[in-house]
LUMMAR-291056 format. One record per residue: x, y, z of N, C-alpha, C, CB in turn; residue in three letters; residue number from 0. Coordinates in steps of 0.2 Angstrom, whole numbers, padded with zeros to 4 digits, m for minus. Glycine has a CB too. Example, Ala and Ser with C-alpha at 12.3 -4.5 7.8 and 13.67 -1.06 7.14 Angstrom:
- 0066	m0028	0039	0062	m0022	0039	0066	m0016	0039	0057	m0022	0045	ALA	0
- 0064	m0011	0035	0068	m0005	0036	0064	0000	0039	0070	m0003	0029	SER	1
This chain:
- 0004	m0006	0000	0000	0000	0000	0004	0006	0000	m0005	0000	0006	UNK	0
- 0010	0006	0004	0014	0012	0004	0017	0014	m0003	0019	0011	0010	UNK	1
- 0018	0009	m0007	0021	0010	m0013	0016	0013	m0018	0024	0003	m0016	UNK	2
- 0010	0012	m0017	0005	0015	m0021	0004	0022	m0019	m0002	0012	m0020	UNK	3
- 0005	0024	m0012	0005	0031	m0010	0011	0034	m0013	0005	0031	m0002	UNK	4
- 0017	0031	m0013	0023	0034	m0016	0021	0036	m0023	0029	0030	m0015	UNK	5
- 0019	0031	m0027	0017	0033	m0034	0012	0039	m0034	0014	0026	m0037	UNK	6
- 0007	0039	m0030	0002	0044	m0030	0006	0051	m0029	m0003	0043	m0025	UNK	7
- 0010	0051	m0024	0014	0057	m0022	0018	0059	m0028	0019	0056	m0016	UNK	8
- 0021	0055	m0032	0025	0056	m0037	0021	0059	m0043	0029	0050	m0040	UNK	9
- 0015	0056	m0044	0010	0059	m0049	0008	0066	m0047	0004	0054	m0050	UNK	10
- 0006	0067	m0041	0004	0073	m0039	0009	0079	m0040	0002	0073	m0032	UNK	11
- 0016	0077	m0038	0021	0082	m0039	0022	0083	m0046	0028	0079	m0036	UNK	12
- 0022	0078	m0051	0023	0079	m0058	0018	0083	m0061	0024	0072	m0062	UNK	13
- 0012	0082	m0059	0006	0086	m0061	0007	0094	m0059	m0001	0084	m0059	UNK	14
- 0009	0094	m0052	0010	0101	m0050	0015	0105	m0053	0011	0101	m0042	UNK	15
- 0021	0101	m0055	0026	0105	m0058	0025	0106	m0066	0032	0100	m0058	UNK	16
- 0021	0102	m0069	0019	0103	m0076	0014	0109	m0076	0015	0097	m0079	UNK	17
- 0010	0110	m0071	0005	0116	m0070	0009	0122	m0068	0000	0114	m0065	UNK	18
- 0014	0121	m0065	0018	0127	m0063	0021	0130	m0070	0024	0125	m0059	UNK	19
- 0023	0126	m0074	0025	0129	m0081	0019	0133	m0084	0028	0124	m0085	UNK	20
- 0013	0129	m0084	0007	0132	m0087	0005	0138	m0084	0002	0127	m0087	UNK	21
- 0006	0139	m0077	0004	0145	m0074	0007	0152	m0076	0005	0144	m0066	UNK	22
- 0012	0151	m0080	0016	0157	m0082	0017	0162	m0076	0011	0161	m0087	UNK	23
- 0021	0159	m0072	0023	0164	m0066	0017	0165	m0061	0026	0170	m0069	UNK	24
- 0013	0161	m0061	0007	0162	m0056	0002	0168	m0059	0009	0163	m0049	UNK	25
- 0002	0169	m0066	m0002	0174	m0068	m0008	0171	m0071	0002	0178	m0074	UNK	26
- m0009	0164	m0072	m0015	0161	m0074	m0018	0157	m0068	m0013	0156	m0080	UNK	27
- m0024	0159	m0066	m0027	0157	m0060	m0027	0149	m0059	m0033	0160	m0058	UNK	28
- m0030	0146	m0064	m0032	0139	m0063	m0026	0135	m0063	m0036	0137	m0069	UNK	29
- m0021	0136	m0067	m0015	0132	m0067	m0011	0133	m0060	m0010	0133	m0072	UNK	30
- m0012	0139	m0058	m0009	0141	m0051	m0012	0138	m0045	m0009	0149	m0050	UNK	31
- m0018	0137	m0045	m0022	0134	m0040	m0020	0126	m0040	m0030	0135	m0041	UNK	32
- m0020	0124	m0047	m0018	0117	m0047	m0011	0115	m0045	m0019	0115	m0055	UNK	33
- m0007	0120	m0046	0000	0119	m0044	0000	0118	m0036	0004	0125	m0046	UNK	34
- m0003	0123	m0033	m0003	0123	m0025	m0006	0117	m0023	m0007	0129	m0023	UNK	35
- m0012	0115	m0025	m0015	0109	m0023	m0011	0103	m0024	m0022	0108	m0027	UNK	36
- m0008	0102	m0030	m0004	0096	m0032	0002	0096	m0027	m0001	0097	m0039	UNK	37
- 0005	0101	m0026	0011	0101	m0021	0009	0099	m0014	0015	0107	m0021	UNK	38
- 0003	0102	m0012	0001	0100	m0005	m0001	0092	m0005	m0006	0104	m0003	UNK	39
- m0004	0090	m0010	m0006	0083	m0010	0000	0079	m0010	m0010	0081	m0016	UNK	40
- 0005	0081	m0014	0011	0077	m0015	0015	0076	m0008	0016	0080	m0020	UNK	41
- 0016	0082	m0005	0019	0082	0002	0015	0078	0007	0021	0089	0004	UNK	42
- 0009	0078	0007	0005	0075	0011	0006	0067	0010	m0003	0077	0011	UNK	43
- 0005	0065	0004	0006	0058	0002	0013	0056	0004	0004	0057	m0005	UNK	44
- 0018	0060	0003	0025	0058	0004	0025	0057	0012	0030	0063	0002	UNK	45
- 0022	0061	0016	0023	0061	0023	0019	0054	0025	0019	0067	0026	UNK	46
- 0014	0052	0022	0011	0045	0024	0016	0040	0022	0005	0044	0020	UNK	47
- 0019	0040	0017	0024	0035	0015	0030	0034	0020	0027	0037	0008	UNK	48
- 0032	0040	0023	0038	0040	0027	0036	0036	0034	0039	0047	0029	UNK	49
- 0030	0034	0035	0028	0030	0040	0031	0023	0039	0021	0030	0042	UNK	50
- 0032	0021	0033	0034	0014	0031	0040	0013	0028	0028	0011	0027	UNK	51
- 0043	0019	0024	0049	0018	0020	0054	0023	0023	0047	0020	0013	UNK	52
- 0060	0021	0023	0065	0026	0026	0065	0032	0022	0072	0022	0026	UNK	53
- 0067	0038	0025	0067	0044	0022	0071	0045	0016	0069	0049	0027	UNK	54
- 0077	0042	0017	0082	0043	0011	0079	0039	0005	0089	0040	0013	UNK	55
- 0077	0033	0006	0074	0029	0001	0068	0032	m0003	0072	0022	0003	UNK	56
- 0063	0034	0002	0057	0037	m0001	0058	0044	m0005	0052	0039	0005	UNK	57
- 0063	0048	m0002	0064	0054	m0005	0068	0053	m0012	0068	0059	m0001	UNK	58
- 0073	0049	m0012	0077	0047	m0018	0072	0045	m0023	0082	0042	m0016	UNK	59
- 0067	0041	m0022	0063	0038	m0027	0058	0044	m0029	0059	0032	m0024	UNK	60
- 0055	0048	m0025	0051	0053	m0026	0054	0058	m0030	0048	0056	m0020	UNK	61
- 0060	0060	m0028	0063	0066	m0032	0066	0064	m0039	0069	0068	m0028	UNK	62
- 0069	0058	m0039	0072	0055	m0046	0066	0054	m0051	0076	0049	m0044	UNK	63
- 0061	0050	m0048	0055	0049	m0053	0052	0055	m0055	0050	0044	m0049	UNK	64
- 0051	0060	m0051	0048	0066	m0053	0053	0070	m0058	0047	0071	m0047	UNK	65
- 0059	0070	m0057	0064	0073	m0061	0064	0070	m0068	0071	0073	m0058	UNK	66
- 0064	0063	m0068	0064	0060	m0075	0058	0061	m0078	0065	0052	m0074	UNK	67
- 0052	0061	m0075	0045	0062	m0078	0045	0069	m0081	0040	0060	m0073	UNK	68
- 0047	0074	m0077	0046	0081	m0079	0051	0082	m0085	0048	0085	m0073	UNK	69
- 0057	0079	m0085	0061	0080	m0091	0058	0077	m0097	0068	0076	m0090	UNK	70
- 0054	0071	m0097	0051	0068	m0102	0045	0072	m0104	0049	0061	m0101	UNK	71
- 0041	0075	m0099	0035	0079	m0101	0037	0085	m0104	0031	0081	m0094	UNK	72
- 0043	0088	m0102	0046	0094	m0106	0047	0093	m0113	0052	0096	m0103	UNK	73
- 0049	0087	m0115	0051	0085	m0122	0044	0084	m0125	0055	0078	m0122	UNK	74
- 0039	0080	m0123	0033	0078	m0126	0028	0084	m0126	0030	0072	m0123	UNK	75
- 0027	0087	m0121	0022	0092	m0120	0024	0099	m0122	0019	0092	m0113	UNK	76
- 0030	0101	m0120	0033	0108	m0121	0038	0108	m0127	0035	0110	m0115	UNK	77
- 0039	0103	m0130	0044	0103	m0136	0051	0105	m0134	0041	0107	m0142	UNK	78
- 0053	0103	m0128	0059	0105	m0126	0064	0099	m0129	0060	0105	m0118	UNK	79
- 0070	0101	m0130	0075	0096	m0132	0080	0095	m0127	0079	0099	m0138	UNK	80
- 0082	0088	m0127	0087	0086	m0122	0094	0085	m0126	0085	0079	m0118	UNK	81
- 0099	0087	m0123	0106	0086	m0125	0108	0079	m0123	0111	0091	m0123	UNK	82
- 0113	0077	m0126	0116	0070	m0124	0118	0070	m0117	0121	0068	m0129	UNK	83
- 0121	0076	m0115	0123	0076	m0108	0117	0076	m0103	0127	0083	m0107	UNK	84
- 0111	0079	m0105	0105	0079	m0101	0102	0071	m0101	0100	0083	m0103	UNK	85
- 0103	0068	m0106	0100	0061	m0107	0105	0057	m0102	0100	0058	m0114	UNK	86
- 0111	0058	m0102	0116	0054	m0098	0114	0056	m0091	0123	0056	m0099	UNK	87
- 0113	0062	m0089	0111	0064	m0082	0104	0061	m0080	0110	0071	m0082	UNK	88
- 0099	0060	m0084	0093	0057	m0083	0095	0049	m0081	0088	0057	m0088	UNK	89
- 0099	0046	m0085	0100	0039	m0084	0104	0038	m0078	0105	0036	m0090	UNK	90
- 0109	0043	m0076	0113	0042	m0070	0108	0043	m0064	0118	0047	m0070	UNK	91
- 0103	0048	m0065	0098	0049	m0059	0095	0043	m0058	0093	0055	m0061	UNK	92
- 0092	0039	m0063	0088	0033	m0062	0093	0028	m0059	0085	0031	m0069	UNK	93
- 0099	0027	m0062	0103	0022	m0059	0106	0024	m0052	0110	0022	m0064	UNK	94
- 0106	0030	m0050	0108	0032	m0043	0103	0030	m0038	0109	0039	m0043	UNK	95
- 0097	0031	m0040	0091	0029	m0036	0091	0021	m0035	0084	0031	m0038	UNK	96
- 0092	0018	m0041	0092	0010	m0040	0098	0008	m0035	0093	0007	m0047	UNK	97
- 0104	0011	m0036	0109	0009	m0031	0108	0011	m0024	0116	0013	m0033	UNK	98
- 0104	0017	m0023	0102	0018	m0016	0098	0013	m0013	0099	0025	m0016	UNK	99
- 0093	0010	m0017	0088	0005	m0015	0092	m0001	m0014	0083	0005	m0020	UNK	100
- 0096	m0003	m0019	0100	m0009	m0018	0105	m0010	m0012	0104	m0011	m0024	UNK	101
- 0107	m0004	m0010	0112	m0003	m0005	0109	m0002	0002	0117	0002	m0006	UNK	102
- 0102	m0001	0002	0099	0000	0009	0099	m0006	0013	0092	0002	0007	UNK	103
- 0101	m0005	0019	0102	m0010	0024	0095	m0011	0027	0107	m0008	0030	UNK	104
- 0093	m0018	0028	0086	m0019	0031	0086	m0016	0038	0085	m0027	0031	UNK	105
- 0080	m0014	0040	0080	m0011	0047	0082	m0016	0052	0073	m0008	0048	UNK	106
- 0086	m0013	0057	0087	m0017	0063	0082	m0018	0068	0094	m0015	0066	UNK	107
- 0082	m0023	0072	0077	m0023	0077	0076	m0017	0081	0078	m0029	0082	UNK	108
- 0082	m0014	0083	0082	m0008	0087	0078	m0002	0083	0089	m0006	0089	UNK	109
- 0080	m0001	0077	0076	0004	0073	0069	0003	0072	0080	0005	0066	UNK	110
- 0067	m0004	0071	0060	m0006	0070	0056	m0004	0077	0060	m0013	0068	UNK	111
- 0060	m0006	0083	0057	m0005	0089	0055	0003	0090	0061	m0007	0095	UNK	112
- 0060	0007	0089	0060	0014	0090	0054	0017	0085	0066	0018	0088	UNK	113
- 0054	0014	0079	0049	0017	0074	0042	0015	0076	0050	0014	0067	UNK	114
- 0041	0008	0079	0035	0006	0082	0032	0010	0088	0035	m0001	0083	UNK	115
- 0037	0012	0092	0035	0017	0097	0033	0024	0095	0041	0018	0102	UNK	116
- 0036	0026	0090	0035	0033	0087	0028	0033	0084	0040	0035	0082	UNK	117
- 0026	0027	0081	0019	0026	0078	0014	0025	0083	0020	0021	0073	UNK	118
- 0015	0023	0089	0010	0022	0094	0006	0028	0096	0013	0018	0100	UNK	119
């Protein structure tokens, strides 16, 4: 369930960022309102995810997935061009998050105990 919340947080952040571009510096009211609502929803959902997923892991996935998605939306929706250096950067971003997740140590009993006390 927490992974679905993380996906929803990423989608909300990507929508908010896309609307930020459409808001034209907050001069267009509806995209501006959508931006604010999207960011509030994204941070709220991310806060729920942090009850179950370590901060570094959740944030790395959230930030990297959002960055990659926005770069692709820029190309598709806004006809932006990516240089070969930017494409390499996107691949490194995705690869870096994969390495963060592969290298994450499983929670120890002590950490799990502290986390369960915090959630009580």
